[in-house]
N, C-alpha and C positions, 0 to 999 in steps of 0.2 A: 354332151357335144358328141357326135358323132363322126366318122373321119370325115370324112366333107367339108364338114365344118371345121374341123383342127385343120384339113388341105390348105381350103377359102384363107385360114389367120396364116396362117408360115406365108403363103405365097406373095400375101402384101404383109405380111412380114417382109419379107426377101427385098420385097416394092419398094419399102420405103426405105430400106436402109441405104440399095444402089440409089435412087432417090439424095437424099440426103450425101453420101459421099462422091459421088457427080458434084452436088451446089457446093462441097468442100473444095474439091478439088480444082474449080470454074473459077470459084471466086476466092482462093488462097490472100491476093490481096488483100481483099477488103473487106477480111471476111469477120470482120466485129458489124459494117454496117451490114452486111447478109445476113448474122444471125437478128440484128433488131428487124429486121423487117421480115423473116419468116415469123418472129416468134409476134409481128405485129396478125400476120396473116394467121396462125397457129387461132390470135384473142377473137380475129373476126370471125374464124369459123366455130369456136365455139359460142360465140355471141347466135349467131344463126340455128345450131342447135338446139341455144337453150331457148329460143324463142318458138322455134318449132313447136318444143316440147310441154312448154306456159300456154300454146296458142290461148286454148281455149278458158284459161286458169284467165290471162293478161283482157278475154273480151268481155268474159261475165265481169269484172272489175271496175272497166273501164264501162260499159254502156248495162250495168243494172236493172233488171226489170223489164226490157227488150222483151213485151209480148209477141208474140207471134201469131194471127190467124190462122189458122189452121183449116179448117172449112167453118162454109157460114153459120155460124152460132156457135164457132165454139175457139177459143180462146186458150195458147199454152204459154204460161208463163216458166224460163229459167229458176231454177232457187240460185242467189247470190250465193258467195264465200262466203257472207257471216252464218247462212243458214236460213238465212228470211225468203220472202218473194214482195218487190218490189213493183208496185204499176205504177203507172202514169196514168190520171186518168184530167178528161180536161173535167171543172164544176166550173159552170158558168157561162165555158168557154178557157176558162183558160188552165191552160196547165199545173195539177197539183201531186209530188211524188205521195203516194201514200204503202205504206207499210200492209200487208197483209194480216189483218187480228181478224181469226176465230173466235180469242177470248177474249173482244171487246161487242160489247152490244150492238151499238151501233157506227159512225160513218162518223172519227171523232176530229176535227181540224182546229192544227198550230190556228194562233193569231194570225201570225203570218200570212199563212197560206190562204185563210177567210178574206184578208184585207186584200189579199191576190184575185181571188175568184170573185172580188165584187162586196163581197158582207160587210156593213157600215160597222166594227169593231164599236165604235162610240158609244153608240147607240145596244148596244147587247146587253141583259141584263144577266148579270153573272149567279143564279143564284141554285142551280143545278150545287149536287157535290160532288165527286167519281170518285172511285177507289185506283190508285195505280202502286204499280212499284216502287214509286216515291215517296206513298204516302196521298192523302184526301187531295183533289184539288176544286175549284169551281167551274163551272160550265153554267154555256149559254146552251140555252133552246135556238134551233134556227132551220130554216129551209131551203132545199139546194131545187134554182129552178132547172139544171140540167145536171146530169153524169152520166160521162160518153165515152168507154172504153173503146175503144176502136170506134166499127159502125154499130158499136149497141148501144143505145142512149137509154135512162131511166131521166123519167122527169118527178117535179117533187115529191123527191128525199127527205127525212128527219135529219138532222146533223146535228152534233154538239161543235159546241167554237169550243178551247180548253184554253182559259186563261195562265195556268201552267208551262211551266217552258218541260217542251218536250222534241228531242227529234229529226220526228216525219209525225207525221199525219198519220190517221189507223185509217185501215178500212173495214170496220165489223162485219157485222153478222147481220144488220137493218141493209144493207148493200148482196154482200153473198149472198141472203136467203133470195134472195129476186135472181138464182140462177137456180136452173135445175137441178145442175147435180155439180161437187165439188169432189175431187179428184188429185189429191198427191198420186203419181206417177213416178219413181223411179225418181230424179231430179226437177221434175216437172208438174205446175200448181196446172189441171185440164179447168176452165169453167167451162158450160153447156149451157145452150137454152132450149 
């Protein structure tokens, strides 16, 4: 802290003491009520400061995976607070939220998301097996008529429907390799075609 900062801090402190002294003298008949109101205003002020300071975290938590189209053919995805990247794509016209997973070889849909995208899960043959962090699960092959991320649409993409419990559908390499460039820069995932 230099002398200018110390002088400014001393001035603000003196101004604060004068303001408090004036409030006490002016409201000595109803001092309890005045202190309650002052405490209320202090709490409101602290809440506003906390909201401003935490705004980026609040925005990321409330709207994870909000991809932005930076330029034509370029998508930027912010990292969510849990460290993963999430995207909402239109699968056969229905919105499905995915976790980007470069460790998954294919697009893997939860049964609920597959049904939401118009895939008849009752007719699927769960003949495949996949090894996951939770152990082996049965999978059924399928095809997605269309999958769209913003203005970029792909057709006839092979995918798997997972019979096991998953928190999130996975956007694996069978989709990601369709992009010409995949890069993580800072807190963003950049996809380019």
